[in-house]
C-alpha positions as CSV (number, residue, x, y, z in Angstrom):
1,M,-80.6,3.1,54.6
2,R,-78.7,6.3,55.1
3,E,-76.1,7.4,57.6
4,V,-76.6,10.2,60.1
5,F,-73.9,11.5,62.3
6,L,-74.8,12.5,65.9
7,R,-72.5,15.5,66.4
8,A,-71.9,18.5,68.7
9,V,-70.7,21.8,67.4
10,N,-68.6,24.1,69.6
11,S,-67.1,27.4,68.6
12,L,-63.9,26.6,70.5
13,V,-63.5,22.9,69.8
14,G,-65.2,22.6,66.4
15,T,-67.3,19.5,65.5
16,V,-67.1,16.3,67.6
17,E,-69.0,13.1,67.0
18,F,-71.0,11.0,69.4
19,L,-72.0,8.1,67.1
20,K,-72.9,7.3,63.5
21,V,-76.4,5.9,63.0
22,M,-77.8,4.1,59.9
23,V,-81.5,4.8,59.7
24,P,-84.2,3.8,57.1
25,D,-85.1,6.4,54.5
26,D,-88.4,7.1,56.2
27,V,-86.9,7.9,59.6
28,R,-85.4,11.3,60.5
29,V,-83.0,12.1,63.3
30,L,-83.4,15.7,64.5
31,P,-81.6,17.8,67.1
32,T,-83.6,19.0,70.1
33,A,-83.6,22.3,71.9
34,Y,-81.6,20.6,74.7
35,G,-78.5,20.5,72.5
36,S,-75.4,18.5,73.4
37,D,-73.1,18.6,76.3
38,V,-69.4,17.6,75.6
39,T,-67.0,17.5,78.6
40,S,-64.1,15.8,76.9
41,Y,-63.2,14.3,73.5
42,D,-60.3,12.4,71.8
43,R,-58.2,15.0,70.0
44,K,-57.1,12.6,67.3
45,S,-60.4,11.0,66.3
46,F,-62.7,13.9,67.5
47,L,-64.9,11.2,69.2
48,V,-66.7,12.3,72.4
49,T,-65.4,10.5,75.5
50,Y,-67.6,12.2,78.0
51,G,-70.9,13.8,77.1
52,E,-74.6,13.7,76.4
53,S,-76.6,14.3,73.3
54,Y,-80.4,14.7,72.8
55,H,-82.2,14.0,69.5
56,L,-85.6,13.1,68.2
57,L,-86.1,9.9,66.2
58,V,-89.1,10.6,63.9
59,G,-90.8,8.0,61.8
60,R,-94.1,8.1,59.8
61,D,-96.3,7.7,62.8
62,Y,-94.1,8.0,65.9
63,A,-91.6,10.5,67.5
64,L,-89.2,9.3,70.2
65,D,-86.8,11.1,72.4
66,M,-83.3,9.7,71.9
67,K,-80.6,10.4,74.5
68,V,-77.0,9.3,74.0
69,V,-74.7,9.2,77.1
70,I,-71.0,8.5,76.7
71,R,-68.5,7.9,79.5
72,P,-64.8,6.9,79.3
73,G,-63.7,3.4,80.1
74,L,-65.8,0.5,81.2
75,R,-68.4,2.0,83.5
76,G,-71.4,0.5,85.3
77,M,-74.3,2.7,84.3
78,S,-77.9,2.5,85.6
79,P,-80.7,2.1,83.0
80,G,-82.6,4.8,84.9
81,I,-86.1,3.3,84.2
82,K,-88.5,1.0,85.9
83,V,-87.3,-2.3,84.2
84,E,-90.0,-4.7,83.0
85,D,-87.9,-6.7,80.6
86,E,-84.2,-7.1,79.9
87,G,-81.9,-9.1,77.7
88,T,-78.9,-9.0,75.4
89,T,-78.5,-7.8,71.8
90,Y,-75.6,-6.7,69.5
91,V,-74.8,-3.1,68.7
92,G,-72.0,-2.3,66.3
93,G,-70.5,-5.7,66.8
94,H,-70.5,-5.4,70.6
95,V,-72.6,-7.3,73.1
96,A,-75.1,-5.0,74.7
97,R,-77.7,-5.1,77.4
98,Y,-81.2,-3.8,76.8
99,F,-83.8,-2.8,79.3
100,R,-87.5,-2.1,78.5
101,G,-89.9,-0.4,80.8
102,K,-91.5,2.9,81.7
103,K,-90.1,6.3,82.5
104,G,-91.7,9.4,83.8
105,F,-93.2,10.8,86.9
106,L,-96.8,11.6,86.0
107,D,-96.9,10.8,82.3
108,K,-95.4,7.3,82.0
109,K,-93.8,6.7,78.6
110,D,-92.4,3.5,77.1
111,A,-88.6,3.4,77.4
112,L,-85.8,1.3,75.9
113,V,-82.2,1.6,77.2
114,I,-79.2,0.0,75.4
115,L,-76.0,-0.2,77.4
116,Y,-72.7,-1.4,75.9
117,Y,-68.9,-1.0,76.0
118,C,-66.8,-0.4,72.9
119,N,-63.3,-1.8,73.5
120,V,-62.0,-0.1,70.3
121,T,-62.8,3.5,71.5
122,N,-62.7,2.6,75.2
123,R,-66.2,4.2,75.8
124,T,-69.3,3.0,77.6
125,I,-72.3,4.1,75.6
126,K,-75.9,4.4,76.8
127,I,-78.7,5.0,74.2
128,E,-82.2,5.7,75.5
129,F,-85.4,5.9,73.5
130,K,-88.5,7.2,75.2
131,G,-92.0,8.0,73.9
132,K,-95.6,6.9,73.4
133,T,-96.0,4.6,70.4
134,K,-98.1,1.7,69.3
135,Y,-95.0,-0.2,68.2
136,D,-92.5,-2.1,70.3
137,L,-89.5,0.0,70.9
138,M,-87.2,-2.9,70.3
139,D,-88.7,-3.3,66.8
140,I,-87.9,0.4,66.1
141,F,-84.4,0.0,67.4
142,D,-83.8,-3.1,65.2
143,R,-84.4,-0.8,62.2
144,V,-81.5,1.5,63.4
145,E,-77.9,0.5,63.1
146,V,-75.5,2.1,65.5
147,I,-71.8,2.4,64.6
148,C,-69.5,3.6,67.4
149,H,-66.1,3.6,65.6
């Protein structure tokens, strides 16, 4: 396992962090052309408190779009997919809700959305994986460890 920091770089602000992700050695996390959008951040810890980040999660035989949305405080956020299955899991020591389903207008892709609140950093975090793969998205997510503080 190796750690990857999901960061945004701004010429005025500098580098701010969304999350730290522990991924297996055969998985790569790549930035996309969409970039990151940071509206606000904590000036002491340089953690994003309001923003979005887009990445690709690339394994040996799959590539998934990964979107991270962070909002301040405890927020109710919509999963934004047609939900087929839902349940609870743990992310970084926090109880999280997961939603599995399909997303897309014409080209429906498998989607997994993880929603949780971090009481240490006072942020609501939404992580969305989307793509076509022969694997269950929850199995792929179980190989990734998310650390929010």
